[in-house]
VEXLODREN-235405 format. One line per field, with one value per residue (C-alpha): residue number from 1; x, y, z. Coordinates in pm, whole numbers, plus 50000, padded with zeros to 5 digits. Each point is the difference from the previous one (the first is absolute). Example, Ala and Ser with C-alpha at 12.3 -4.5 7.8 and 13.67 -1.06 7.14 Angstrom:
residues 2
n 1, 2 .
X 51230, 50137 .
Y 49550, 50344 .
Z 50780, 49934 .
END
This chain:
residues 811
n 1, 2, 3, 4, 5, 6, 7, 8, 9, 10, 11, 12, 13, 14, 15, 16, 17, 18, 19, 20, 21, 22, 23, 24, 25, 26, 27, 28, 29, 30, 31, 32, 33, 34, 35, 36, 37, 38, 39, 40, 41, 42, 43, 44, 45, 46, 47, 48, 49, 50, 51, 52, 53, 54, 55, 56, 57, 58, 59, 60, 61, 62, 63, 64, 65, 66, 67, 68, 69, 70, 71, 72, 73, 74, 75, 76, 77, 78, 79, 80, 81, 82, 83, 84, 85, 86, 87, 88, 89, 90, 91, 92, 93, 94, 95, 96, 97, 98, 99, 100, 101, 102, 103, 104, 105, 106, 107, 108, 109, 110, 111, 112, 113, 114, 115, 116, 117, 118, 119, 120, 121, 122, 123, 124, 125, 126, 127, 128, 129, 130, 131, 132, 133, 134, 135, 136, 137, 138, 139, 140, 141, 142, 143, 144, 145, 146, 147, 148, 149, 150, 151, 152, 153, 154, 155, 156, 157, 158, 159, 160, 161, 162, 163, 164, 165, 166, 167, 168, 169, 170, 171, 172, 173, 174, 175, 176, 177, 178, 179, 180, 181, 182, 183, 184, 185, 186, 187, 188, 189, 190, 191, 192, 193, 194, 195, 196, 197, 198, 199, 200, 201, 202, 203, 204, 205, 206, 207, 208, 209, 210, 211, 212, 213, 214, 215, 216, 217, 218, 219, 220, 221, 222, 223, 224, 225, 226, 227, 228, 229, 230, 231, 232, 233, 234, 235, 236, 237, 238, 239, 240, 241, 242, 243, 244, 245, 246, 247, 248, 249, 250, 251, 252, 253, 254, 255, 256, 257, 258, 259, 260, 261, 262, 263, 264, 265, 266, 267, 268, 269, 270, 271, 272, 273, 274, 275, 276, 277, 278, 279, 280, 281, 282, 283, 284, 285, 286, 287, 288, 289, 290, 291, 292, 293, 294, 295, 296, 297, 298, 299, 300, 301, 302, 303, 304, 305, 306, 307, 308, 309, 310, 311, 312, 313, 314, 315, 316, 317, 318, 319, 320, 321, 322, 323, 324, 325, 326, 327, 328, 329, 330, 331, 332, 333, 334, 335, 336, 337, 338, 339, 340, 341, 342, 343, 344, 345, 346, 347, 348, 349, 350, 351, 352, 353, 354, 355, 356, 357, 358, 359, 360, 361, 362, 363, 364, 365, 366, 367, 368, 369, 370, 371, 372, 373, 374, 375, 376, 377, 378, 379, 380, 381, 382, 383, 384, 385, 386, 387, 388, 389, 390, 391, 392, 393, 394, 395, 396, 397, 398, 399, 400, 401, 402, 403, 404, 405, 406, 407, 408, 409, 410, 411, 412, 413, 414, 415, 416, 417, 418, 419, 420, 421, 422, 423, 424, 425, 426, 427, 428, 429, 430, 431, 432, 433, 434, 435, 436, 437, 438, 439, 440, 441, 442, 443, 444, 445, 446, 447, 448, 449, 450, 451, 452, 453, 454, 455, 456, 457, 458, 459, 460, 461, 462, 463, 464, 465, 466, 467, 468, 469, 470, 471, 472, 473, 474, 475, 476, 477, 478, 479, 480, 481, 482, 483, 484, 485, 486, 487, 488, 489, 490, 491, 492, 493, 494, 495, 496, 497, 498, 499, 500, 501, 502, 503, 504, 505, 506, 507, 508, 509, 510, 511, 512, 513, 514, 515, 516, 517, 518, 519, 520, 521, 522, 523, 524, 525, 526, 527, 528, 529, 530, 531, 532, 533, 534, 535, 536, 537, 538, 539, 540, 541, 542, 543, 544, 545, 546, 547, 548, 549, 550, 551, 552, 553, 554, 555, 556, 557, 558, 559, 560, 561, 562, 563, 564, 565, 566, 567, 568, 569, 570, 571, 572, 573, 574, 575, 576, 577, 578, 579, 580, 581, 582, 583, 584, 585, 586, 587, 588, 589, 590, 591, 592, 593, 594, 595, 596, 597, 598, 599, 600, 601, 602, 603, 604, 605, 606, 607, 608, 609, 610, 611, 612, 613, 614, 615, 616, 617, 618, 619, 620, 621, 622, 623, 624, 625, 626, 627, 628, 629, 630, 631, 632, 633, 634, 635, 636, 637, 638, 639, 640, 641, 642, 643, 644, 645, 646, 647, 648, 649, 650, 651, 652, 653, 654, 655, 656, 657, 658, 659, 660, 661, 662, 663, 664, 665, 666, 667, 668, 669, 670, 671, 672, 673, 674, 675, 676, 677, 678, 679, 680, 681, 682, 683, 684, 685, 686, 687, 688, 689, 690, 691, 692, 693, 694, 695, 696, 697, 698, 699, 700, 701, 702, 703, 704, 705, 706, 707, 708, 709, 710, 711, 712, 713, 714, 715, 716, 717, 718, 719, 720, 721, 722, 723, 724, 725, 726, 727, 728, 729, 730, 731, 732, 733, 734, 735, 736, 737, 738, 739, 740, 741, 742, 743, 744, 745, 746, 747, 748, 749, 750, 751, 752, 753, 754, 755, 756, 757, 758, 759, 760, 761, 762, 763, 764, 765, 766, 767, 768, 769, 770, 771, 772, 773, 774, 775, 776, 777, 778, 779, 780, 781, 782, 783, 784, 785, 786, 787, 788, 789, 790, 791, 792, 793, 794, 795, 796, 797, 798, 799, 800, 801, 802, 803, 804, 805, 806, 807, 808, 809, 810, 811 .
X 50000, 50146, 50114, 49755, 50175, 49758, 50081, 50374, 49950, 49803, 50267, 50267, 49808, 49960, 50371, 50085, 49761, 50158, 50342, 49887, 49851, 50326, 50226, 50255, 49823, 49675, 50157, 50173, 49675, 49834, 50274, 49988, 49625, 50016, 50265, 49795, 49695, 50197, 50142, 49657, 49850, 50287, 49972, 49629, 50060, 50279, 49785, 49723, 50239, 50146, 49654, 49908, 50333, 49958, 49642, 50059, 50353, 50109, 49680, 49936, 50352, 49950, 49728, 50175, 49815, 50211, 49797, 50133, 50350, 49925, 50250, 50076, 49735, 50086, 49843, 49855, 50019, 49699, 49941, 49679, 49916, 49823, 49662, 50081, 50046, 50285, 50238, 50290, 50334, 50253, 50038, 50261, 50243, 50152, 50371, 49962, 50038, 49691, 49720, 49722, 49926, 49696, 50030, 49855, 50277, 50282, 50163, 49917, 50367, 50085, 49728, 50124, 50361, 49906, 49807, 50262, 50294, 49828, 49712, 49943, 49692, 49849, 49682, 49928, 50085, 49777, 50254, 50247, 50209, 50004, 50270, 50238, 49908, 50075, 50332, 50092, 49919, 50211, 50294, 49965, 50008, 50297, 50196, 50011, 49926, 49629, 49910, 49693, 49697, 49787, 49742, 49920, 49709, 50226, 50257, 49727, 49893, 50357, 50033, 49686, 50037, 50381, 49992, 50350, 50070, 50070, 49794, 49779, 49697, 50071, 50030, 49676, 49820, 50141, 49873, 49649, 49996, 50095, 49722, 49743, 50129, 49954, 49642, 49931, 50172, 50042, 50342, 50004, 49944, 50280, 50241, 49901, 50085, 50324, 50132, 49905, 50162, 50334, 50315, 50216, 50296, 50101, 49702, 49753, 49695, 49795, 50046, 49856, 50277, 50267, 49906, 50079, 50309, 50175, 49859, 49867, 49659, 49660, 49916, 49794, 50310, 50219, 50124, 50008, 50371, 49947, 49719, 50230, 50280, 49766, 49853, 50350, 50089, 49750, 50183, 50287, 49990, 50368, 50130, 49799, 50022, 50036, 50235, 50242, 49970, 49899, 50142, 49793, 49687, 50060, 50054, 49682, 49808, 50096, 49892, 49659, 49969, 50095, 49730, 49745, 50090, 49992, 49659, 49862, 49968, 50235, 50054, 50352, 50026, 49877, 50241, 50299, 49909, 49967, 50336, 50161, 49866, 50264, 49846, 50057, 49951, 49914, 50314, 49842, 49732, 49660, 49729, 49649, 49761, 49801, 50299, 49975, 50120, 50238, 50038, 49718, 50112, 49759, 49960, 50112, 49638, 49922, 50298, 49889, 49656, 50166, 50205, 49705, 49769, 50278, 50062, 49631, 49922, 50286, 49853, 49643, 50086, 50279, 50255, 50347, 50029, 50166, 49689, 49770, 50212, 49955, 49626, 49979, 50177, 49854, 49714, 49725, 49913, 49819, 50164, 49818, 50246, 49965, 50219, 49887, 50152, 49997, 50190, 50239, 50070, 50074, 50245, 50171, 50032, 50178, 50222, 50106, 50142, 50336, 50005, 49756, 50277, 50305, 50213, 50272, 50217, 50366, 50081, 49759, 49707, 49656, 49776, 49743, 49649, 49685, 49642, 49675, 49666, 49693, 49639, 49893, 49639, 50064, 50349, 50093, 50336, 49918, 50354, 50353, 50345, 50314, 50287, 50096, 50031, 49826, 49914, 50133, 49990, 49807, 50074, 50210, 50043, 49689, 50123, 49642, 49955, 50328, 50237, 50039, 50148, 50016, 49712, 50165, 49769, 49708, 49965, 49939, 49622, 49959, 50241, 50002, 49715, 49703, 50073, 50064, 49682, 49794, 50115, 49912, 50360, 50023, 49794, 50120, 50017, 50241, 50332, 50322, 50355, 50178, 50338, 50250, 49911, 50360, 50361, 50106, 50373, 50020, 49759, 49637, 49753, 49776, 50060, 49723, 49976, 50240, 50164, 49718, 50040, 49827, 49708, 49916, 49641, 49794, 49646, 49945, 49819, 50310, 50230, 49806, 49994, 50375, 50089, 50185, 50202, 50058, 49630, 49923, 50294, 49887, 49644, 50124, 50230, 49809, 49631, 49946, 50252, 50176, 49817, 49656, 50085, 50121, 49686, 49774, 50160, 49975, 49651, 49828, 50180, 50095, 50359, 50239, 50307, 50314, 50004, 50314, 49798, 49793, 50300, 50134, 49865, 50172, 49835, 49651, 50031, 50195, 49935, 50344, 49844, 50202, 49804, 49839, 49658, 49857, 49765, 49700, 50019, 50043, 49710, 49770, 50095, 49970, 49664, 49853, 50020, 49767, 49788, 49911, 50243, 49878, 50268, 49929, 50259, 50056, 49920, 50086, 49717, 49644, 49939, 50109, 49770, 50089, 49904, 49671, 49897, 50054, 50160, 50304, 50155, 49827, 50199, 49798, 50236, 49878, 50020, 50100, 50019, 50350, 49931, 49704, 49854, 50117, 50360, 49968, 49862, 50299, 50240, 49828, 50021, 50369, 50104, 49814, 50213, 50311, 49902, 49868, 50277, 50248, 50253, 49754, 49931, 50133, 49713, 49730, 49735, 49835, 49634, 50002, 50026, 50312, 50149, 50314, 50342, 50351, 50273, 50376, 50246, 50355, 50232, 49696, 50008, 49621, 49742, 49628, 49669, 49688, 49694, 49635, 49705, 49637, 49996, 50328, 50301, 50341, 50339, 50320, 50350, 50312, 50358, 50265, 50029, 50328, 49955, 50166, 49920, 49709, 50136, 49687, 50120, 49819, 49658, 49806, 49959, 49737, 49781, 50047, 49905, 49694, 49894, 50050, 49797, 49721, 49958, 49910, 49798, 49783, 49947, 49631, 49920, 49835, 50197, 49859, 50114, 50066, 49729, 49949, 49852, 49690, 50120, 50279, 50077, 50251, 50262, 50270, 50303, 50359, 50256, 50237, 49761, 49718, 49757, 49745, 50166, 50001, 50097, 50339, 50060, 49967, 50274, 50277, 50335, 49992, 49653, 49660, 50002, 49626, 49850, 49683, 49838, 49689, 50012, 49749, 49812, 50155, 50351, 49955, 50240, 49829, 50307, 50173, 50355, 50262, 50290, 49902, 49865, 49857, 50187, 50330, 50078, 50304, 50028, 50241, 50099, 49859, 50306, 50283, 49818, 50164, 49843, 49819, 50164, 49878, 50123, 49803, 49704, 49662, 49913, 50311, 49922, 49836, 49866, 50084, 49910, 50302, 49978, 49973, 50192, 50344, 50148, 50301, 50255, 50244, 50348, 50025, 49644, 49773, 49622, 49805, 49795, 50281, 50033, 49628, 50009, 49958, 50358, 50138, 49791, 50087, 50366, 49993, 50201, 49838, 49908, 50306, 49806, 49857, 50211, 49938, 50071, 49721, 50228, 49965, 50283, 50013, 49822, 49720, 49698, 49995, 49634, 49728, 49806, 50247, 50200, 50368, 50105, 50334, 50167, 50327, 50182, 49996, 50353, 49945, 49762, 49910, 50103, 49735, 50071, 49716, 49872, 49650, 50014, 49963, 49724, 49633, 49738, 50227, 49865 .
Y 50000, 50342, 50232, 50262, 50339, 50099, 49688, 50065, 50357, 49884, 49752, 50268, 50236, 49724, 49929, 50366, 50020, 49692, 50156, 50322, 49808, 49813, 50304, 50056, 50313, 49815, 49717, 50245, 50181, 49667, 49889, 50327, 49979, 49647, 50098, 50296, 49779, 49750, 50278, 50151, 49665, 49924, 50343, 49954, 49658, 50133, 50293, 49760, 49785, 50311, 50126, 49666, 49988, 50352, 49934, 49662, 50041, 50362, 50175, 49780, 50086, 50369, 50051, 50190, 50087, 50267, 49986, 49648, 50147, 50285, 50010, 50230, 49876, 49717, 49658, 49794, 49630, 49833, 49665, 49814, 49957, 49704, 50158, 50032, 50377, 50181, 50171, 50230, 49821, 50253, 50320, 49974, 50274, 50034, 49982, 50279, 50357, 50130, 50233, 50048, 50354, 50095, 50181, 50324, 50016, 49954, 50333, 50113, 50064, 49638, 49876, 50228, 49901, 49633, 50039, 50228, 49762, 49660, 50029, 50341, 49886, 49834, 50209, 49928, 49638, 49698, 49841, 49914, 50257, 49845, 50239, 49903, 49634, 50007, 50171, 49740, 49717, 50165, 50039, 49637, 49871, 50221, 49874, 50333, 50075, 50022, 50335, 49989, 49900, 49940, 50251, 50083, 49758, 49722, 50072, 49980, 49662, 49871, 50141, 49846, 49664, 49979, 49861, 50074, 49731, 50118, 49756, 50115, 49853, 50201, 50321, 49929, 49928, 50321, 50204, 49858, 50033, 50368, 50058, 49829, 50174, 50342, 49907, 49884, 50279, 50372, 50158, 50149, 49662, 49841, 50280, 49965, 49631, 50060, 50258, 49784, 49688, 50116, 49917, 50303, 49841, 49980, 49782, 50258, 49859, 50281, 50376, 50059, 49827, 50118, 50361, 49952, 49789, 50247, 50339, 49944, 50145, 49907, 49998, 50316, 50204, 49886, 50261, 49953, 49917, 49750, 49835, 49971, 49856, 49751, 49862, 49976, 49726, 49745, 49963, 49829, 50031, 49918, 50208, 50308, 49973, 50361, 49891, 49773, 50150, 50364, 50105, 49739, 50101, 50368, 49928, 49791, 50264, 50268, 49771, 49967, 50375, 50059, 49754, 50176, 50335, 49873, 49841, 50325, 49876, 50281, 50353, 50106, 50187, 49701, 49775, 50222, 50041, 49626, 49936, 50258, 49853, 49823, 49684, 49911, 49632, 49878, 49937, 49698, 49752, 50129, 49735, 50096, 50049, 49697, 49780, 49630, 49844, 49713, 49893, 49742, 49639, 49753, 49646, 49704, 49931, 50361, 50015, 49678, 50151, 50303, 49770, 49782, 50294, 50177, 49702, 49935, 50367, 50031, 49711, 50129, 50351, 49902, 50222, 49958, 49870, 50324, 50193, 49748, 50009, 50377, 49962, 49737, 50220, 50339, 49952, 50042, 49631, 49783, 49658, 49719, 49746, 49640, 50038, 49867, 50261, 49761, 49727, 50251, 50140, 49650, 49927, 50338, 49958, 49666, 50113, 50332, 49821, 49860, 49784, 49775, 49928, 49933, 49821, 50225, 49864, 49908, 50347, 50172, 50055, 50038, 49713, 50135, 49878, 50078, 49885, 50015, 49913, 49925, 49960, 49655, 50109, 50299, 49944, 50352, 50090, 50112, 50055, 50030, 50087, 50015, 50022, 49951, 50311, 50336, 50152, 50357, 50081, 49954, 49797, 49749, 49658, 49799, 49642, 49874, 50089, 50122, 49730, 49685, 49721, 49627, 49835, 49663, 49721, 50238, 49984, 49624, 50015, 50234, 49846, 49629, 49866, 50213, 49954, 49627, 49944, 50228, 49812, 49665, 49882, 49948, 50006, 50048, 49620, 49960, 49843, 50152, 49894, 50231, 49922, 50207, 50035, 49989, 50055, 50353, 50058, 49665, 50121, 49896, 50246, 50143, 50003, 50054, 50304, 49979, 49703, 49782, 49631, 49844, 49794, 49809, 49955, 50287, 50118, 50343, 50096, 49926, 50164, 50325, 49983, 49946, 50218, 49719, 50135, 49666, 49927, 50343, 49965, 49653, 50121, 50288, 49773, 49674, 50077, 50366, 50197, 50331, 50152, 49890, 50129, 50334, 50044, 49909, 50254, 50277, 49919, 49888, 50192, 50297, 50022, 50126, 49780, 50025, 49783, 49823, 49843, 49797, 49777, 49989, 49713, 50138, 50338, 49860, 49720, 50175, 50370, 50097, 50248, 50222, 50315, 49925, 50099, 50243, 49959, 50153, 49762, 49704, 50108, 50032, 49649, 49832, 50166, 49778, 49696, 50123, 50159, 49663, 50044, 50342, 50255, 50372, 50272, 50190, 50369, 50285, 50230, 49962, 50321, 50358, 50303, 50342, 50342, 49990, 49678, 49790, 49657, 50023, 49669, 49683, 49704, 49684, 49703, 49708, 49664, 49683, 49631, 49910, 49642, 49777, 50019, 49644, 50099, 50290, 49759, 49770, 50294, 50126, 49655, 49955, 50358, 49977, 49698, 50209, 50228, 49737, 49743, 50116, 50269, 50283, 49927, 50346, 50165, 49854, 50238, 49894, 49912, 50055, 49767, 50088, 49855, 50103, 49924, 50087, 50096, 50043, 50063, 49902, 50085, 50116, 50349, 50021, 49853, 49998, 49902, 50008, 49915, 50061, 49947, 49977, 50381, 50144, 49912, 50141, 49950, 50097, 50033, 50043, 50056, 50268, 50298, 49860, 49620, 49809, 49681, 50062, 49938, 49912, 49727, 49724, 50165, 50145, 50375, 50027, 49736, 50161, 50342, 49848, 49857, 50332, 50193, 49749, 49930, 50365, 50027, 49701, 50098, 49963, 49812, 49658, 49707, 49823, 49745, 50036, 49895, 49631, 49839, 49785, 49678, 49911, 49645, 49876, 49763, 49796, 49990, 49882, 50278, 49805, 49946, 50249, 49712, 49828, 49859, 49628, 49809, 49945, 50379, 49984, 49737, 50211, 49943, 50371, 49970, 50068, 50206, 50056, 50343, 50167, 50324, 50133, 50023, 50056, 49689, 50019, 50003, 49706, 49722, 49695, 49777, 49836, 50073, 49843, 50082, 49740, 49650, 49735, 49743, 50176, 49963, 49929, 49894, 50202, 49985, 50280, 49986, 50023, 50139, 49730, 49712, 49768, 49663, 49668, 50089, 50324, 49962, 50022, 50320, 50165, 49916, 50278, 49970, 50314, 50101, 50174, 50289, 49875, 50286, 50015, 50333, 50077, 50075, 50288, 49930, 50069, 50135, 49826, 50017, 49962, 49710, 49797, 49767, 49919, 49867, 49629, 49962, 50176, 49797, 49671, 50097, 50032, 49742, 49727, 50085, 50011, 50052, 49651, 49687, 49627, 50033, 50259, 50276, 50360, 50220, 50365, 50225, 50247, 49940, 50193, 49934, 50247, 49946, 49758, 50056, 49911, 49651, 49939, 49681, 49807, 49896, 49630, 49855, 49787, 50026, 49705, 49997, 49944, 49896, 50209, 50338, 49890, 49759, 50306, 50175, 49927, 50097, 50207, 50051 .
Z 50000, 49897, 50279, 50114, 50040, 50275, 50200, 49975, 50114, 50304, 50101, 49968, 50231, 50264, 49993, 50047, 50296, 50159, 49955, 50162, 50295, 50045, 49977, 50286, 50114, 50026, 50200, 50234, 50076, 50059, 50246, 50190, 50023, 50131, 50256, 50117, 50033, 50208, 50217, 50046, 50092, 50239, 50158, 50054, 50157, 50219, 50101, 50095, 50201, 50164, 50089, 50155, 50189, 50131, 50107, 50162, 50141, 50017, 50106, 50307, 50114, 49927, 50260, 50279, 50320, 50166, 50319, 50054, 50032, 50238, 50284, 50288, 50247, 50238, 49951, 50285, 50092, 50163, 50169, 50080, 50368, 50161, 49924, 49630, 50020, 49824, 50242, 49917, 50026, 49876, 49799, 49726, 49908, 49655, 49932, 49747, 50120, 49825, 50096, 49747, 49890, 49792, 49669, 50137, 50259, 49751, 49899, 49648, 49932, 50084, 49765, 49721, 50058, 49977, 49676, 49841, 50052, 49990, 49751, 49838, 49803, 50308, 50004, 49632, 49922, 50087, 50232, 49723, 49814, 49657, 49876, 50278, 49960, 49626, 50065, 50261, 49758, 49727, 50235, 50105, 49641, 49911, 50299, 50182, 50363, 50069, 50148, 50228, 49803, 50309, 50114, 50361, 49974, 49875, 50270, 50263, 49866, 50027, 50351, 50144, 49824, 50002, 49647, 49882, 49741, 49646, 49796, 49714, 50173, 50317, 49798, 49813, 50328, 50146, 49704, 50014, 50380, 49968, 49747, 50222, 50311, 49835, 49912, 50354, 50196, 49938, 49955, 50348, 50164, 49799, 50096, 50365, 49989, 49813, 50246, 50298, 49856, 49857, 50192, 50082, 50174, 50366, 50090, 49870, 49824, 49856, 50004, 50348, 50196, 49752, 50069, 50367, 49934, 49767, 50100, 50351, 49923, 49858, 49631, 50023, 50090, 49709, 49756, 49623, 50009, 50282, 49806, 49697, 50214, 50164, 49678, 49851, 50247, 49868, 49667, 50182, 50383, 50050, 49710, 50091, 50379, 50129, 50278, 49817, 49650, 50044, 49660, 49818, 50187, 49927, 49629, 49981, 50198, 49748, 49718, 50163, 50048, 49637, 49887, 50220, 49847, 49642, 50059, 50150, 50356, 50108, 49883, 49916, 50328, 50202, 49814, 50068, 50366, 50043, 49836, 50219, 50323, 50206, 50136, 50363, 50074, 50345, 50204, 50163, 49906, 50107, 49988, 49911, 50294, 49892, 49924, 50069, 50321, 49924, 50360, 49998, 50007, 49847, 50129, 49790, 49915, 49905, 49768, 49834, 49943, 49839, 49776, 49899, 49924, 49810, 49775, 49936, 49941, 49751, 49800, 50031, 49879, 49765, 50172, 50140, 50357, 50113, 49896, 50166, 50315, 50032, 49948, 50273, 50253, 49916, 49759, 50261, 49971, 50252, 50014, 50179, 50138, 50120, 50307, 50337, 50236, 50297, 49817, 49844, 50346, 50135, 49719, 50033, 50376, 49957, 49713, 50150, 50304, 49892, 50314, 49814, 49747, 50222, 49743, 49854, 49723, 50038, 49868, 50235, 49762, 50157, 49898, 49757, 49932, 49803, 50030, 49804, 50164, 49784, 50106, 49877, 49962, 49769, 49863, 50114, 50148, 50354, 50129, 49866, 50131, 49790, 50249, 50364, 50216, 50015, 49663, 50002, 49629, 49679, 49689, 50187, 49846, 50080, 50028, 50010, 49633, 49855, 50124, 49795, 50211, 49942, 50189, 50061, 50112, 50056, 49621, 49993, 50065, 49702, 49752, 50089, 50209, 49893, 49625, 50030, 50203, 49776, 49688, 50157, 50014, 50376, 50319, 50358, 50021, 49709, 50100, 49864, 50079, 50244, 49851, 49798, 49635, 49887, 50092, 49914, 50017, 50178, 50268, 50058, 49849, 50118, 50372, 50250, 50221, 50291, 49827, 50131, 49926, 49703, 50126, 49681, 49882, 50139, 49952, 49846, 50320, 50207, 49745, 50025, 50379, 50021, 49698, 49827, 49706, 49828, 49963, 49853, 49760, 49886, 49939, 49785, 49799, 49975, 50052, 49913, 49794, 50066, 49702, 50126, 50346, 49860, 49792, 50292, 50233, 49743, 49872, 50320, 50274, 49781, 50120, 49734, 49967, 49792, 49688, 50121, 50284, 49752, 49930, 50355, 50213, 50311, 49955, 49969, 50257, 50273, 49940, 49871, 49760, 49771, 50078, 50335, 50136, 50254, 50296, 49823, 49704, 50234, 50220, 49697, 49891, 50343, 50062, 49726, 50230, 50278, 49726, 49842, 49712, 49883, 49919, 50039, 49936, 50321, 50024, 50234, 49890, 49871, 49804, 49944, 49981, 49858, 50136, 49808, 50173, 49688, 50027, 49773, 50100, 50115, 50120, 49953, 49965, 49793, 50176, 49819, 50081, 50107, 50110, 50066, 50348, 50057, 49928, 50244, 50262, 49962, 50024, 50314, 50159, 49923, 50084, 50329, 50082, 49928, 50290, 50243, 49959, 49738, 49919, 50067, 50367, 50100, 49810, 50223, 50136, 50322, 49952, 49622, 49702, 49802, 49682, 49818, 49863, 50106, 49759, 50012, 49719, 49920, 50289, 50199, 49848, 50009, 50235, 49917, 50143, 49784, 50205, 50064, 50228, 49889, 50046, 49870, 49786, 50092, 49839, 50180, 49858, 50212, 49893, 49980, 49769, 49874, 49986, 50282, 50188, 50235, 50349, 50191, 50237, 49813, 49997, 49706, 50070, 49725, 50166, 50341, 49860, 49834, 50335, 50181, 49745, 49949, 50372, 50055, 49677, 50096, 50360, 50075, 49679, 50029, 49870, 49698, 49748, 49630, 49757, 49921, 49688, 50046, 49836, 50242, 50108, 50255, 49865, 50166, 49777, 50002, 50021, 49774, 49709, 50044, 49941, 50223, 50305, 50081, 50311, 49840, 50010, 50378, 50014, 49845, 50179, 50103, 50147, 49854, 49681, 50010, 50043, 49881, 49885, 49835, 49621, 49726, 49899, 49653, 50148, 50236, 49895, 49854, 49994, 50291, 50105, 49775, 50230, 50259, 49947, 50228, 49792, 50052, 50369, 50212, 50363, 50209, 50360, 50210, 50223, 49750, 49700, 49797, 49813, 50239, 50047, 50130, 50347, 50025, 50240, 49836, 50181, 49856, 49641, 49803, 49649, 49800, 49647, 49847, 49757, 49644, 49842, 49851, 49887, 49792, 50266, 49978, 50129, 50371, 50035, 50249, 50031, 50319, 49866, 49845, 50298, 49978, 49645, 49931, 49881, 50309, 50244, 49832, 50016, 50379, 50192, 50201, 50354, 50217, 50320, 50035, 49998, 50033, 50371, 50019, 50120, 49887, 49889, 50109, 49757, 49942, 49784, 49674, 49937, 50092, 50319, 50168, 50315, 50017, 50107, 50167, 50128, 49994, 49687, 49912, 50010, 49691, 49704, 49781, 49640, 49733, 49649, 49855, 50124, 49904, 50286, 50220, 49807, 50031, 49739, 49780, 49648 .
END
């Protein structure tokens, strides 16, 4: 088909259009457009994310309530009397030398001087000077020194919150806080706060006290030059101190005056007169008429209340602890404490008398001690003392909370026995070998307290009563694990431990902790036992009210289950035995049920007693400021102190027992196996091994003892303690049931039960006390319940070919 000229022309036009569309210029415009679209979309997304972030994160942090930071009026501590009425305990006095002055009483010249040198656009901007902020950002990105981009409002925010970190987030929060603050408060109020809060050196907080300190007169009498000199100090109190750096202060003062003149706060004549004035600074420090009195000494308990409220208030308001501390002392707060004044007085009376701690160290150090007493019913700290002797100052080291000392064996109930019982791994009946776990440097390890002998198979009940180290160590290594113990203590008893303790069996089984504990933490933990296994964080105050009557801080601890009630019952039963017949006998309180645990550390550097009644829990630590062996003539000063305190605390209170579960049954068990006792258990060569106690039905042993057997018996002579022979009279022959237990012996290490084992009894010689002639050799019975028998020695003894000829009924 011939070509159509029109068709060819059309094709040619299409080609040219395609070429134009694909030209470099066209592609460039297309790329730029795409890029701009992407940037626009990204910017919108980022703006959305930023808006959400500001709304959800920044704005909640930007809400500043200045009234919460008002200081200058003393706070008050209260306690609750026996009728439930609040009574005044103590008026607090601030450490800061500050007296609040209202805006109307601040000299106009001081206000103008402040604005002129610190923030010349203060009256116009919305809390943030965007020009100065932009300049500061530019200087930052160009690596130059940043020259004050903060406004008076921003400086106030930093002063009251003590936020001084330099992160971007902090700066953004500060900017938004300043904007919100300017909306919430007028400019005069912000300036009033600023001038009352700034630090002006020489212990002067705010302009009121600084006026007296430097010029010896009130604010109302300050001249223009004196106002300029005073506000100059705040830029750098040490650099512009009028006494130590008068030239610097004078130079800065003139700079302030010049700024006031240039900003029309002063006429030329006023400016020149102010510059010409020779300033006369006070020759001696003159305190303001309403200055604070620092002579008050707070009790150990009162200082702990101040510390606790300070820490909680800092978290609540999101401020530095130094700011919160000033608010607590002089923020016109009403703080309701948990102290029991009578109990606190008892503890202070005992601790202030050093005659109650008559055990100086080898180097002459006074024995120190600390105690925390908690009400079992509420979980509140009702008394606390941090040192021995009269307290004559404030902010002394409170050993009840600040000291971290190794607790020794007093830690065993928390880290060994309660976890193992709670996890169903042991009961008080469980038998564990009181025998060294290993030889360490060729020496038996661990050793028992006081180098007590190893007794062999021992019930957990007895091990707790006697504070047997080997049993606790074996439970941690073979039944529990150090990691499980570590986790239990941290999660259930809320005691913070060092990570290294999780891999240290000695730390968890015998209290040789890396970081140590204090009496308050221990008292919180031990209080769970009389409280049926419920843990409640202790508190020293209930709530805090501001000057407007609003509750700004409420202290309501959340309780949690530490152990089952059954575990707590077992712990109470065993720890009561510690006091009645074990290592804690010195902690007894006449006419009152007491349970607890002693503790001593390596070289006896620390002695503890952690104990409780049905009414109160108290933990006592004793030791020296610089660790030395406690020289207490064989007694436990911590247990004795516990007894002195608790005897007076419980005076007039009726004795009562700890709680008991409903499903208890009495079981007779063998102390060597922890299983149901049989008649064979009564025939142990050492005497009966049968004892009994109440346990939960589910924990009652269902199997019979496997450490004694009726089929495994040996006849011994009650006179010689040796194997009975054919010549032993019938009334001297005793049938015993030896211990069916063989341990892996360590070289040179004996156990108290080793002579009662089957192998040891069978290895005894034949009776040498009875002969064919019927005579008796001198000797003393080694069997329980038999008196000694003494007679003449037979001149000749018959010879037998086989020792079995002498033995009757041996297995």
